N, C-alpha and C positions, 0 to 999 in steps of 0.2 A: 504493500500500500504506500503510495507516494505521500511524503510529508508536505504539509502546507506550510510554507515559510512566510512569516509575517514581517512586514517592515517594522522596525523598532524605533522608539524615540527615547532619548535620554531624559532622566528626571532633572528638570531644569529649575523648578521653583525652589528657591532657597530662603528668601525673605522678602520683605516689602521695601527694599532699599530704593533710594532715588536712582535715576539713571546715571547721573554723574556724581562723583564724590565731590564734596565741598572742601576737601583738604588735600594737600599734596603730602607725599612721603617726607619731603624736606621739612615741611612745617611740623609734622609729627615728630621727627627726630629732634628738631631744635627746641621744642617746648619743654620746659622743666616743671610745668605745673601738672600735678598728678591728675587732677580733674579733667583738664584739657587733654592730657595724654590718653586717658581712658576714652573720652569722647572721640578723639581722632582715631584711636586704634579700632574702635567699633565701626566708624565710618569707612575706614580703609579695609577692614575685614569684609564688610558687605561688598565693597567695590571689587576686591580681588577675587572673591568667590565667583563673580560673574565675568570678570575680564582677564584675570591673570593668576591662575592657581599657584604657579611657582613662587609668586611674590608673598604668598601666605607664610612661607617658611622664614623669610627675612623679617617679616612683620612680627612673627612669634618670637624670634630671637631678640629683636630690639625691645619689644615689650617686656620680655622676661628680664633682660639685663637692667632695664630702667627700674623694674619692680624690686630687684635686689638692692639697687642703689638707694631707693627711697623706702625700702622695707614696706612695700605696698602689697598686701595679700590679695586684694581685689584685682590688681593688674597682673599679678603672678598667675592667678587662676584664669584670668581672661586669656593670657598667653597660652595656657594649656588648651583652651578651646580652639584658638587659632591654629595651634600645632595639630590638634586632633583633626580638624577639618582638612588640613593639608595632607596628613597621613592617609586619611580615608580616601581622598581623591587620587592618590598615587597607588592605591590598592593595599596599603598596610592597615587592614581593618582592625586587627587585634590591638596594636599599639595606639591607633587612632581613637578607638573606643575607650581605651584606658584613660587617655587624656581628657576626652569629652566627659567621662563619668566623674573625674576629679573636679572638673569645673561645675558639673551639675550638682554634686553633693555640696560644694561650697555655696553656690547660689541658693540652693534650697535651705541650707542652715541659716542663711541670712535673710530669708524671706523675699529674695529678689525674683519676683514672678516673671518679670520681663525676660531676664536671662535664663531662668528655668525653662520657659516656653521655647526659647531659641535652642537651648542645649538639647531638649527632648526632640525637637524637630531635626537637629543634626544627627542624633542617634538613629532616628527613623530613616534618614537619608543613607546612613552607613549600612544599615540592614537591607535597605532596598537595593543598594548597589552590589552587595555581596550575594543577593538572591534569597535572603531570609525574609520573605514577604509577610509572614504572619507576625514576626517580631516588629517589622517596620510598621505594620498596621497598628500594633499596640502603642508604639512610641508616638506615632502621629496623633493617635486618639488622646494620649496623655498630654501632648503638646497643646491640642485644642482645648482640653479641659482646663489646663493651666492658663491658657491665653484668655479665657473668659474673665479671669481675675487680674490680668496684666494691665498696667496703666496705659499701654500702647493699644489703641482700639483695633489696629490691624492684626494684632496677635490672636484675636478671637477666631480668625480664619486663616492664620499663617500657614498651617499644615493641610488645609482642605484639599488643594489641588494635588499635593503630594499623596494624600490618602486616596484621592480619586484614581491616580495613576497606579497605586498599589492594588486597589480593587480591580483595575483592568488586568493586572498581572495575575490576580487570583481568579480571574474569569467571572467576576461579579460586574458585568458590563452595565446593567441598569443602575446599580449603586454608583458606579464610576461616573456615568453620565449625569445623574441627578446631582451629585456632589459638585461636579465641575461647573454645572449651570448655576448652582447656589453660590459657589465661589465667584463666578463671573459677575453675578448681580452685585455682590458686595464690593468688588474692586472697581466696577464701573461707577458705583455711587461715590467712591472716594477719588475718582479720577486717576486711578493707577493704570495708565495705558499699557505699560510693559507687561504687567501681570495679566491684564485683560487679553492682550495679544497672545500670551502664552496659553491661556485657557481656551481661546478660540482655536489655536493650533492643535491642542489636544483633542478638542471636540471634532475638529476636522478629521483627524486620524481615526477617531472612533467611527465616524460616518463612512470613511473609506473602507474600514474593515467590515462594515455592515452593507457595503456595496451601494450606499446612498450617495452617489457622486454629486448630484445637484446640491444637497445639503452640505457636503464636504467642501464644495467650491464656495458656497456662501460663507461658511465659517472661515475658510482660508483667506478670502478677500478681506473680511473684517480683521483678521489677524494681521495681515500686511498693512492695512490702513492704520491700525493702532500702533504698530511698531515703526512705521515709516522707515523701514530698513535701518534701524538704530545702529549707532557706532559700537554698541556693546557686542563684542566679537562672539562670545559664547551664544548669545541670543540670536545674532544674525545667522550663525551656523545652524541653529535650530529652525529658524524660519526657512532656510534653504532645504533642510531635511524634510520639513512639512510639505514644501512644494514638491519635492521629489516623491514623497509618499502619495500625494494627490495624483500626479501624472502617471505614476506606476499603476494606480487603481484605474486610471482612465486609459491604460494601455498606450500612452504616449511615451514610449520607452526612451526615445532620444532626449526629450525634455527632462524626464525623470533622471537619467544618467547625468545630464548636465548639472542639475541642482544637487544631486548626491555628491558629485565630484567637487562642486563649489563648497559644500559643507565640509568635506574631507580636507580640502585645501586650507580652510580657515582653522580647523581644529589641529591640523599638523603644524601650522605656523605658530599657534599659541601653545602647542604641546599639551592639548587637552586629551589625555590618554583614553579615558572612558568614551569620550565623544568620537575619537578616532576609530575605536573598535566598533561603535555603532555605525559609523559611516561606511566602513569596510563591509560590515554585515549587510547593510542595505544594498550596496553595490552587488554583492554576491547574490542576494535574494532576487534582485532585478534580473540577473542573468539566468538564475534558476527558473524564474517564472517564464522566461523566453525559451526554456529548454536548451539553452547553451551551457551544458553541464561542465564542459572543460573550462570555459571562462569563469563560471561560478566557482569551480574548484580552486582556481588561482586566487580568487579573492578570499575564500574561506580558509585556505591554507595560510595565506599571509596574515589573516586575522588571528588564526590559531597560534602562529609563531609569536605574534606580539602579545597575545593574552598569556602565553607561557612565560615570556620574558618579564612581563609585569605582574605575574602571579594573580591575574584576575580569573579565579576558578570558574565562576558562573558563566563567564564568556567562553572559556575553554569547552564547557559542556555544550553550549549553544552551537559553536563552530563544529565540534566533532559530530554532533547529532546530524547535522546537515551533510557533512562529508561522508557519513555512512550511507545516507540516501543517494548521494551523487554516485558513489561507487556501484550501487545497485542499478542505477540508470545506465551507467557505462559498462555494466556486465563484468566488472573487475572484482572477482570474488576474493582474491588474495588481499587486495587493498581494503575491501569492505570489512573483512575479518580483522585486519590490522587496526583500522579506525574504530571498529566496534569494541575491540579489546581496550583501546585507549579510552574510549567513551566510558566503559564500565569502570575502569581504573580511576578516571577523573571524577566520575559521578560518586564513587565511594569516598574519594578524597574530599569532595564537597560536603557529603553527608557527615563525615568525620569532623570537618572544619566547623560546620554549623552546630554540631552537637558539643563541640569542645567547651565553649563558654555558655552553653544553653542554660545550665542551672543558674549561673551568675546572672545571665540576661533575664531569665524568668523571675528570679528573686527581686531584681531591680524593678521590673514591671509591676510585680505584685506589691512591692513596698510602696510604690507611688499610688497604686490603686487603693491600698489600705489607708494611706495617708489622706487621700481624697475623701474616703468614707468617714474617717475620723474627723476631718475638717468640717464636713457636712453635719456630722453628729454634734460637734461643738457649736456650730451655728444654730442648729435646731434647739439644743439645750439652752443657749443664750436667749433665743427667741421665746422659748417656753417660759424661761425665768421672767423675762420682761413682760410677757403676756400675762403670766400669773400675778406678777407684781402690780401691773396696771389694772388687772381685774379686781384685785384686792382693794386697791385705792378707790376704784370706781364704786365698789360695793360699800366701802366705808362712807364715801361722800353721799351716796344714795341714802344710807341709813341716817346720816346726820340731817339730811334734807327732810326725811320722813318725820324724824323726831321734832325738827324745827316747825314743820307744818302742823303736827298734832299737839304741840306744846300748849298753845293758847286754849285749845279746847279742853285739855286736861286740867288746866289751872282755873278756868272760868267759874266752876262751882264754888271753889273756895273764895274767889273774889266776891261772888254774889252773897255769900254768908257774911263776910265782913262788911259789905256795903249795907246790908240790911241791919 
């Protein structure tokens, strides 16, 4: 049975940051004020996530060194988050998540709900990228719950599109679509054009997968209008990938290849490793759809080599699965067996990797779930206390009013006696 190869899209939504950073790295380095340093570090962290992943490492080092100099625990732990984000994006998920969890625990202890929301979102992204979609779902949900209490209004829906993309991976297409539309409504209200463009792009891809090309085209045009082909390189590469996906669904293979290659070109230029793998996979999928299995094999073999070099296990599984199918189509039994053995080996390695820190992962998720239940219980108890207190006061006042009302009537007979 022939495998159906889907065009894939990278998880792009990270935060609700502005399109351009308001501070330069030079300004960040030169300031000696701890408050400004934190504000600048946060601004640059958001900007580098979208435009230059490699710069996150330098930002983490500079922030950490300054925190030691000023003995600032908050800056030190924020540098841990920055480093964690960098490590996750280069495929070092174990060490990346260790850094993110250190930051999360610190921010939670300090009741910093804004940073807790962002930390949980980043842990969700890490699990999404490594293929543990159930854990990713849990972290995104926790992020959304924390975001409801965050002082930043956009945090209430920060992880919604990430969660929608996770539902898509889990095959829960209706949930994915509904959540993406809800997210879209909220970012439209706040005038967040880049976030809206991303949501339209995702909805376009869902429509392509459902073979609803007129709707896909409508969403895609809205995505392009919102983005205005932004100078944000990671986002621009995603816009091109969305265009490639649409034209592939429309069987305009020349246009599809053009946009997939443009997406690959940008991602290679900025060394966006996970994005490069996506672009190569999409080019291979395009050739596979056209039944040009030899051309498809070249792309998937190249992608497999890169995934092996960068230790992206989930991508190795994806490439090997299709390479097995290609050898079936080419009637190459020896190679089919060879790739299948590698597929089983890597699949087992992936399962082992995902299970390795599963207990710690589940404990953290359960801990936050219990913490939420405890917080809700405390709020309920406080509400019940004040409700009881106010009810008691109200009852006392009512009693006093009743006594006051009946008091003249109770005294009047005595008055009559004396008057007489």
